[in-house]
C-alpha positions as CSV (number, residue, x, y, z in Angstrom):
1,M,23.0,-4.8,16.4
2,R,25.5,-7.0,18.2
3,L,23.0,-9.8,18.5
4,A,22.0,-9.6,14.9
5,K,25.7,-9.9,13.9
6,Q,26.0,-13.0,16.1
7,I,22.9,-14.6,14.4
8,V,24.4,-13.9,11.0
9,A,27.8,-15.3,11.9
10,D,26.3,-18.4,13.4
11,R,24.1,-19.0,10.4
12,E,27.1,-18.6,8.1
13,L,29.2,-21.0,10.3
14,R,26.6,-23.6,11.1
15,G,24.0,-23.2,8.2
16,P,20.4,-22.3,8.3
17,F,18.2,-22.4,11.4
18,G,15.6,-25.1,11.0
19,S,13.1,-23.4,13.4
20,A,12.7,-20.4,15.4
21,Q,13.8,-22.4,18.5
22,A,17.2,-23.1,16.8
23,L,18.0,-19.5,17.5
24,T,18.9,-20.5,21.0
25,R,22.2,-22.0,19.8
26,V,23.3,-18.4,19.5
27,A,24.9,-17.1,22.8
28,G,22.6,-14.5,24.3
29,I,19.4,-15.8,22.9
30,G,17.1,-17.8,25.1
31,P,13.6,-19.0,24.9
32,A,12.1,-15.6,26.0
33,T,14.0,-13.8,23.3
34,V,12.9,-16.3,20.7
35,H,9.3,-15.8,21.8
36,R,9.5,-12.1,21.4
37,L,11.2,-12.5,17.9
38,E,8.9,-15.2,16.5
39,P,6.3,-12.7,14.9
40,F,9.2,-11.2,12.9
41,L,11.0,-14.4,11.9
42,L,10.6,-16.2,8.6
43,V,12.3,-19.7,8.9
44,A,12.4,-21.5,5.7
45,G,13.7,-24.8,7.1
46,S,15.4,-27.1,4.6
47,G,13.1,-26.6,1.7
48,P,11.7,-23.7,-0.2
49,L,9.0,-21.4,1.3
50,T,5.5,-22.6,0.9
51,A,2.7,-20.5,-0.4
52,V,1.3,-20.1,3.2
53,Q,4.6,-18.6,4.3
54,A,5.5,-16.5,1.3
55,P,3.3,-13.4,0.7
56,N,1.5,-13.1,-2.6
57,L,2.8,-9.9,-4.3
58,N,-0.7,-9.2,-5.7
59,L,-2.5,-9.4,-2.4
60,A,0.3,-8.3,0.1
61,T,-0.3,-5.3,2.3
62,E,2.2,-2.7,3.1
63,E,2.8,-4.4,6.5
64,D,3.3,-7.9,4.7
65,L,5.9,-6.3,2.5
66,D,7.6,-4.3,5.2
67,R,8.4,-7.6,7.0
68,L,10.5,-8.8,4.1
69,P,14.2,-8.5,4.5
70,G,15.6,-5.3,2.9
71,V,12.2,-3.8,2.1
72,G,11.1,-1.4,4.9
73,K,8.2,1.1,4.7
74,A,9.4,3.2,1.7
75,R,10.1,0.1,-0.5
76,A,6.9,-1.5,0.6
77,K,5.0,1.6,-0.5
78,A,6.8,1.7,-3.8
79,I,5.9,-1.9,-4.5
80,L,2.2,-1.1,-3.7
81,A,2.3,2.0,-5.9
82,Y,4.0,0.0,-8.8
83,R,1.2,-2.7,-8.4
84,E,-1.5,0.0,-8.4
85,G,-0.1,1.8,-11.4
86,N,0.9,-1.2,-13.5
87,G,-1.5,-4.0,-12.6
88,P,-0.7,-7.2,-10.9
89,F,2.7,-8.8,-10.9
90,A,3.2,-11.6,-13.4
91,D,6.3,-12.9,-11.8
92,P,8.3,-12.3,-8.7
93,S,11.3,-11.2,-10.8
94,D,9.0,-8.2,-11.8
95,L,10.1,-6.6,-8.5
96,A,13.2,-5.5,-10.5
97,R,11.0,-3.0,-12.3
98,V,9.9,-1.2,-9.0
99,P,11.7,2.1,-8.5
100,G,14.0,1.8,-5.5
101,I,14.5,-2.0,-5.8
102,S,17.8,-3.1,-7.2
103,R,18.2,-6.1,-9.3
104,R,20.1,-7.8,-6.6
105,L,17.5,-7.1,-3.9
106,A,14.7,-8.3,-6.4
107,E,16.5,-11.6,-6.9
108,R,16.7,-12.1,-3.1
109,L,13.0,-11.2,-2.7
110,A,11.8,-13.3,-5.6
111,K,12.7,-16.4,-3.5
112,L,10.6,-15.1,-0.6
113,V,7.3,-14.1,-2.3
114,T,4.8,-15.7,-4.6
115,V,2.6,-14.4,-7.4
116,R,-0.8,-15.9,-8.0
């Protein structure tokens, strides 16, 4: 938790990390730690996420959704249940209709996912 707070503080002070390797600018994070964290990192860089990086809500698995910040297993299951019961998502903002997803969280997630 301490390290996570340091990462957030650094990002707020210095701006976004342009790559996973940029995490080494945070005290206590070296190349080995970055290597262990890489499968869990989503680094957008200076531009918007590309379709390759952003999961498609209509094809995403529970594991794909669980990796999104603020989602977790319960919300991932809720998203899948909503998709199963209501059909494909037409727009990322439709996440606000999923039980357990607040409008604020839906707005944040809409920037990290695609709908095709």
